[in-house]
N, C-alpha and C positions, 0 to 999 in steps of 0.2 A: 383137912389135908387133901382130900380128893378134889375139892374145888380149886385148890392151888395148882394141882396137876392139870386140871382141865384148862385153866387160864394160861398156864405155861404152854400147853399144847396149842392154844390159839396163837400165842406169840410166835411159836415155831412155824405155824401155818402161814401167818402173815409174812414173816421174814422170808420163808422159802418161796412163797408165791411171787413176791416182788423180785427177789433175786433171780428166779428162773425166768421171769418175763424180761428182765434187763439182760440177762445172759443170752437168752434166745434172740432178742433183738440185736445184740452186739454180734452174735455169730452170723445171723442173716445179713447184717450190714457188711461183714467181711466177705460173704459169698456173692453178694450182688453189688458191692461197691456203692452203697447208698447212704453211707454214714452222714449224720446220726439219725436219719429218719426212722429206721426200723428199731433202733435202740430206744428212742423216745416212745414209739408206738408200743413196743414190748413192755416198757416200764409202765406206761399208762394202763395197758391191759392187765399187768400184774397187780397194780394198785387197785383197779376196779374189782378184779377177782378176789383180792384179799379183803376188800371192804365188804363185799357181798357175803363171802364165806364167814367173816368175823361176825357179821350181824346174825347169820343163821346159827352159828355155833353158840353165840351168846343167848339167842332165843331158846335153843335146846337146853342149855344149862339152866336158864330161868324156869323153864317148864319142868325141870327135874329129870331129864333123860340122861 
């Protein structure tokens, strides 16, 4: 059951990271009138951050931390 909680936490982390990157890019596009450049950049940054974080969290789960 603890493993299920950890995996669920990874899902929330991935979703929140991608959503925050996209929202931040969208907000910055509104400030600087650069649509959709910063939205796409924020989304890409969110996906990259989520991928790296997910790999690290899965590694920590595999090692038993």
